[in-house]
TINU-523254 format. One record per residue (C-alpha): residue number from 1; x, y, z. Coordinates in steps of 0.2 Angstrom, whole numbers, plus 5000, padded with zeros to 4 digits. Example, Ala and Ser with C-alpha at 12.3 -4.5 7.8 and 13.67 -1.06 7.14 Angstrom:
{1; {5062; 4978; 5039}}
{2; {5068; 4995; 5036}}
***
This chain:
{1; {5321; 5068; 5522}}
{2; {5326; 5083; 5532}}
{3; {5340; 5081; 5544}}
{4; {5338; 5095; 5556}}
{5; {5352; 5093; 5569}}
{6; {5352; 5110; 5577}}
{7; {5358; 5112; 5594}}
{8; {5345; 5113; 5608}}
{9; {5355; 5118; 5622}}
{10; {5349; 5134; 5631}}
{11; {5354; 5148; 5642}}
{12; {5341; 5155; 5654}}
{13; {5346; 5172; 5660}}
{14; {5337; 5181; 5674}}
{15; {5335; 5186; 5692}}
{16; {5329; 5173; 5705}}
{17; {5310; 5169; 5705}}
{18; {5307; 5173; 5687}}
{19; {5301; 5156; 5682}}
{20; {5317; 5148; 5675}}
{21; {5315; 5131; 5683}}
{22; {5297; 5130; 5679}}
{23; {5300; 5134; 5661}}
{24; {5314; 5121; 5661}}
{25; {5301; 5108; 5667}}
{26; {5289; 5113; 5653}}
{27; {5303; 5113; 5640}}
{28; {5307; 5095; 5645}}
{29; {5289; 5089; 5644}}
{30; {5286; 5099; 5627}}
{31; {5302; 5091; 5619}}
{32; {5297; 5074; 5625}}
{33; {5279; 5076; 5618}}
{34; {5287; 5081; 5601}}
{35; {5298; 5066; 5601}}
{36; {5314; 5076; 5602}}
{37; {5318; 5068; 5619}}
{38; {5314; 5050; 5623}}
{39; {5311; 5052; 5642}}
{40; {5308; 5071; 5646}}
{41; {5314; 5070; 5664}}
{42; {5322; 5086; 5672}}
{43; {5338; 5083; 5682}}
{44; {5342; 5099; 5692}}
{45; {5360; 5101; 5699}}
{46; {5371; 5115; 5705}}
{47; {5390; 5117; 5708}}
{48; {5390; 5106; 5723}}
{49; {5383; 5091; 5713}}
{50; {5396; 5092; 5700}}
{51; {5412; 5098; 5709}}
{52; {5422; 5084; 5717}}
{53; {5432; 5084; 5733}}
{54; {5447; 5075; 5726}}
{55; {5457; 5078; 5710}}
{56; {5450; 5070; 5695}}
{57; {5433; 5067; 5703}}
{58; {5424; 5082; 5695}}
{59; {5425; 5076; 5677}}
{60; {5416; 5059; 5682}}
{61; {5403; 5068; 5693}}
{62; {5399; 5080; 5678}}
{63; {5398; 5065; 5666}}
{64; {5387; 5055; 5678}}
{65; {5375; 5070; 5679}}
{66; {5374; 5071; 5660}}
{67; {5371; 5052; 5659}}
{68; {5357; 5053; 5672}}
{69; {5349; 5067; 5661}}
{70; {5350; 5057; 5644}}
{71; {5334; 5057; 5636}}
{72; {5329; 5073; 5645}}
{73; {5335; 5090; 5652}}
{74; {5350; 5094; 5663}}
{75; {5346; 5110; 5672}}
{76; {5361; 5118; 5680}}
{77; {5355; 5133; 5691}}
{78; {5367; 5147; 5695}}
{79; {5379; 5139; 5682}}
{80; {5391; 5154; 5683}}
{81; {5396; 5147; 5700}}
{82; {5403; 5131; 5691}}
{83; {5420; 5141; 5689}}
{84; {5425; 5155; 5701}}
{85; {5430; 5170; 5691}}
{86; {5448; 5176; 5694}}
{87; {5454; 5161; 5702}}
{88; {5464; 5145; 5697}}
{89; {5448; 5135; 5700}}
{90; {5455; 5119; 5691}}
{91; {5440; 5109; 5697}}
{92; {5428; 5121; 5690}}
{93; {5437; 5122; 5673}}
{94; {5437; 5103; 5672}}
{95; {5418; 5103; 5675}}
{96; {5415; 5116; 5662}}
{97; {5426; 5107; 5649}}
{98; {5418; 5090; 5653}}
{99; {5401; 5099; 5651}}
{100; {5405; 5106; 5634}}
{101; {5411; 5089; 5628}}
{102; {5396; 5079; 5635}}
{103; {5384; 5092; 5627}}
{104; {5392; 5090; 5611}}
{105; {5393; 5071; 5611}}
{106; {5375; 5069; 5616}}
{107; {5368; 5084; 5607}}
{108; {5354; 5073; 5600}}
{109; {5348; 5065; 5616}}
{110; {5352; 5078; 5629}}
{111; {5347; 5096; 5632}}
{112; {5358; 5106; 5644}}
{113; {5350; 5122; 5651}}
{114; {5362; 5134; 5660}}
{115; {5353; 5147; 5671}}
{116; {5359; 5162; 5681}}
{117; {5360; 5180; 5682}}
{118; {5364; 5189; 5666}}
{119; {5379; 5198; 5671}}
{120; {5388; 5183; 5679}}
{121; {5383; 5172; 5665}}
{122; {5391; 5183; 5652}}
{123; {5407; 5182; 5662}}
{124; {5405; 5163; 5664}}
{125; {5403; 5160; 5645}}
{126; {5421; 5167; 5643}}
{127; {5428; 5153; 5653}}
{128; {5428; 5141; 5638}}
{129; {5428; 5146; 5620}}
{130; {5415; 5132; 5616}}
{131; {5402; 5137; 5627}}
{132; {5394; 5151; 5617}}
{133; {5393; 5141; 5601}}
{134; {5385; 5126; 5610}}
{135; {5372; 5136; 5619}}
{136; {5365; 5147; 5605}}
{137; {5347; 5147; 5612}}
{138; {5347; 5162; 5624}}
{139; {5331; 5167; 5634}}
{140; {5330; 5182; 5645}}
{141; {5318; 5181; 5660}}
{142; {5313; 5199; 5664}}
{143; {5308; 5204; 5682}}
{144; {5289; 5203; 5685}}
{145; {5279; 5219; 5684}}
{146; {5267; 5223; 5698}}
{147; {5252; 5218; 5687}}
{148; {5261; 5201; 5684}}
{149; {5264; 5198; 5702}}
{150; {5246; 5202; 5706}}
{151; {5241; 5188; 5694}}
{152; {5254; 5176; 5702}}
{153; {5246; 5181; 5719}}
{154; {5229; 5175; 5714}}
{155; {5236; 5159; 5706}}
{156; {5246; 5155; 5721}}
{157; {5231; 5158; 5733}}
{158; {5221; 5146; 5722}}
{159; {5234; 5133; 5722}}
{160; {5234; 5133; 5741}}
{161; {5215; 5132; 5741}}
{162; {5211; 5150; 5745}}
{163; {5202; 5164; 5735}}
{164; {5203; 5182; 5737}}
{165; {5187; 5191; 5744}}
{166; {5175; 5196; 5730}}
{167; {5177; 5214; 5736}}
{168; {5196; 5215; 5731}}
{169; {5197; 5221; 5713}}
{170; {5211; 5217; 5701}}
{171; {5218; 5235; 5703}}
{172; {5217; 5233; 5722}}
{173; {5227; 5217; 5721}}
{174; {5240; 5227; 5711}}
{175; {5240; 5241; 5724}}
{176; {5242; 5227; 5737}}
{177; {5257; 5220; 5729}}
{178; {5265; 5237; 5726}}
{179; {5263; 5241; 5745}}
{180; {5270; 5225; 5751}}
{181; {5285; 5223; 5739}}
{182; {5297; 5237; 5736}}
{183; {5302; 5240; 5718}}
{184; {5320; 5238; 5723}}
{185; {5317; 5221; 5731}}
{186; {5308; 5213; 5715}}
{187; {5325; 5208; 5707}}
{188; {5329; 5198; 5723}}
{189; {5315; 5186; 5723}}
{190; {5301; 5191; 5710}}
{191; {5288; 5177; 5711}}
{192; {5296; 5170; 5727}}
{193; {5292; 5186; 5736}}
{194; {5274; 5184; 5731}}
{195; {5273; 5167; 5737}}
{196; {5280; 5173; 5754}}
{197; {5267; 5186; 5754}}
{198; {5253; 5174; 5751}}
{199; {5259; 5162; 5764}}
{200; {5261; 5176; 5777}}
{201; {5243; 5181; 5773}}
{202; {5236; 5163; 5775}}
{203; {5245; 5163; 5792}}
{204; {5236; 5179; 5797}}
{205; {5220; 5173; 5790}}
{206; {5221; 5157; 5801}}
{207; {5223; 5167; 5816}}
{208; {5209; 5179; 5812}}
{209; {5197; 5165; 5808}}
{210; {5201; 5155; 5823}}
{211; {5196; 5170; 5834}}
{212; {5179; 5170; 5825}}
{213; {5173; 5153; 5832}}
{214; {5162; 5143; 5821}}
{215; {5162; 5149; 5803}}
{216; {5157; 5144; 5785}}
{217; {5167; 5135; 5773}}
{218; {5169; 5150; 5763}}
{219; {5176; 5160; 5777}}
{220; {5189; 5147; 5780}}
{221; {5196; 5148; 5762}}
{222; {5194; 5167; 5759}}
{223; {5208; 5180; 5761}}
{224; {5203; 5197; 5765}}
{225; {5213; 5213; 5762}}
{226; {5217; 5214; 5780}}
{227; {5226; 5197; 5779}}
{228; {5238; 5206; 5768}}
{229; {5240; 5221; 5780}}
{230; {5234; 5233; 5767}}
{231; {5225; 5245; 5779}}
{232; {5225; 5263; 5773}}
{233; {5237; 5268; 5787}}
{234; {5249; 5260; 5799}}
{235; {5238; 5261; 5814}}
{236; {5239; 5243; 5817}}
{237; {5258; 5243; 5816}}
{238; {5268; 5245; 5832}}
{239; {5281; 5259; 5832}}
{240; {5299; 5255; 5835}}
{241; {5298; 5262; 5853}}
{242; {5283; 5251; 5857}}
{243; {5292; 5236; 5850}}
{244; {5308; 5239; 5859}}
{245; {5298; 5242; 5875}}
{246; {5296; 5223; 5875}}
{247; {5315; 5221; 5878}}
{248; {5313; 5229; 5895}}
{249; {5301; 5215; 5900}}
{250; {5315; 5203; 5898}}
{251; {5325; 5200; 5914}}
{252; {5344; 5203; 5912}}
{253; {5353; 5204; 5895}}
{254; {5357; 5222; 5898}}
{255; {5371; 5223; 5885}}
{256; {5360; 5215; 5872}}
{257; {5346; 5227; 5876}}
{258; {5358; 5242; 5874}}
{259; {5365; 5235; 5858}}
{260; {5348; 5232; 5850}}
{261; {5342; 5249; 5855}}
{262; {5357; 5258; 5848}}
{263; {5356; 5248; 5832}}
{264; {5338; 5253; 5830}}
{265; {5342; 5271; 5834}}
{266; {5355; 5271; 5820}}
{267; {5343; 5263; 5808}}
{268; {5329; 5275; 5812}}
{269; {5341; 5289; 5808}}
{270; {5346; 5282; 5792}}
{271; {5328; 5280; 5787}}
{272; {5324; 5298; 5791}}
{273; {5339; 5304; 5782}}
{274; {5334; 5294; 5766}}
{275; {5316; 5300; 5767}}
{276; {5323; 5318; 5768}}
{277; {5333; 5315; 5752}}
{278; {5349; 5316; 5762}}
{279; {5364; 5305; 5758}}
{280; {5365; 5289; 5768}}
{281; {5379; 5276; 5769}}
{282; {5378; 5261; 5758}}
{283; {5368; 5247; 5766}}
{284; {5378; 5237; 5778}}
{285; {5374; 5219; 5783}}
{286; {5362; 5217; 5797}}
{287; {5365; 5198; 5799}}
{288; {5369; 5194; 5817}}
{289; {5376; 5180; 5828}}
{290; {5367; 5176; 5845}}
{291; {5378; 5167; 5857}}
{292; {5372; 5160; 5873}}
{293; {5366; 5145; 5883}}
{294; {5348; 5138; 5880}}
{295; {5334; 5148; 5888}}
{296; {5343; 5164; 5888}}
{297; {5331; 5173; 5877}}
{298; {5339; 5172; 5860}}
{299; {5323; 5167; 5851}}
{300; {5313; 5181; 5860}}
{301; {5325; 5194; 5855}}
{302; {5326; 5188; 5837}}
{303; {5307; 5190; 5836}}
{304; {5308; 5208; 5843}}
{305; {5321; 5212; 5831}}
{306; {5310; 5206; 5817}}
{307; {5296; 5217; 5823}}
{308; {5307; 5232; 5825}}
{309; {5314; 5230; 5807}}
{310; {5296; 5228; 5800}}
{311; {5291; 5244; 5809}}
{312; {5306; 5253; 5801}}
{313; {5301; 5247; 5784}}
{314; {5317; 5238; 5782}}
{315; {5308; 5221; 5782}}
{316; {5292; 5220; 5772}}
{317; {5284; 5206; 5781}}
{318; {5293; 5204; 5797}}
{319; {5290; 5186; 5800}}
{320; {5303; 5174; 5808}}
{321; {5307; 5157; 5801}}
{322; {5315; 5147; 5814}}
{323; {5325; 5131; 5809}}
{324; {5339; 5120; 5814}}
{325; {5351; 5108; 5806}}
{326; {5337; 5096; 5801}}
{327; {5328; 5109; 5790}}
{328; {5344; 5113; 5781}}
{329; {5354; 5097; 5779}}
{330; {5348; 5083; 5768}}
{331; {5351; 5065; 5771}}
{332; {5359; 5062; 5754}}
{333; {5371; 5071; 5742}}
{334; {5365; 5085; 5732}}
{335; {5350; 5090; 5742}}
{336; {5357; 5100; 5755}}
{337; {5359; 5115; 5744}}
{338; {5341; 5114; 5738}}
{339; {5334; 5112; 5755}}
{340; {5344; 5127; 5761}}
{341; {5339; 5138; 5746}}
{342; {5321; 5134; 5749}}
{343; {5322; 5139; 5767}}
{344; {5331; 5155; 5764}}
{345; {5318; 5159; 5751}}
{346; {5304; 5156; 5763}}
{347; {5312; 5169; 5775}}
{348; {5313; 5183; 5762}}
{349; {5306; 5199; 5769}}
{350; {5309; 5193; 5787}}
{351; {5322; 5184; 5798}}
{352; {5329; 5167; 5796}}
{353; {5334; 5161; 5813}}
{354; {5345; 5146; 5813}}
{355; {5346; 5139; 5831}}
{356; {5361; 5128; 5836}}
{357; {5369; 5134; 5820}}
{358; {5386; 5126; 5826}}
{359; {5378; 5109; 5822}}
{360; {5377; 5113; 5803}}
{361; {5396; 5108; 5802}}
{362; {5396; 5093; 5813}}
{363; {5400; 5076; 5806}}
***
């Protein structure tokens, strides 16, 4: 008979939100259905799950992860982070070496999928001479087009129990996505940006329907164009001065008010220069630290900042996701990174406000 023992390990290359994890799950199920894999489970890990805190621990952790995935697929997201480039990352190198050995020893009952950005993964493959040859199946996940994201929008809305109003044509959905998601932002989130867009629209739809009083079942589950803020003009959007005027309603915090207003003035000038085709400085970080006792207006100011950045067009959605330690730190090993990543993704296009952030590193 035929003895086809080709290597099934794979590389998934692409930006976030392009469906790498989803396809990995499908690969696991498909190979199980074909009888190639006995179980077909997907074990998803990152660097944190494989790199040990003590010398010699990494090899065992990596081998254990491979053991849990026997009969299925081991999916390593952001695999390029396993070994930090340009450093003497001995633990990372130990992880890579162990992974190469395990993938070779269990080639017939384990499929390892390494996923990450294309550029970073190219550098990562050079950390061990055996990586490229053991992962010959390379798949490139391209960024979604606006037409594809429009399809994703309809699908996600349906999965959440909603439908788009019959008056919204396919072309209008494409225009909607094009207006709400900048072309330059697609690579940062792809499908995840669409998910955030749908969730924000559902939130606005809930507020709209609530104000109507008694409504039909169809009204409760229908999303209108206005729920996506696709008005033909920005008449419903407050101007930056109108948003900042809310700062004056807050008692005290004079230095904070001055700083926020100066920051918004600088950002407004940058937007105007960019629109005029003039050179602008490279984007600087807008991340902030709000220090102060409880009840001093930190959350209120953060909401105003979100609204102002939305008005400037810097944030596409302008929502604020408010969390604390419990939303980010899991109760068992390996899940904290996943929880944190999911929370950050939910805030794309807006602000992630981490209250009592000092508790993140408490014992």
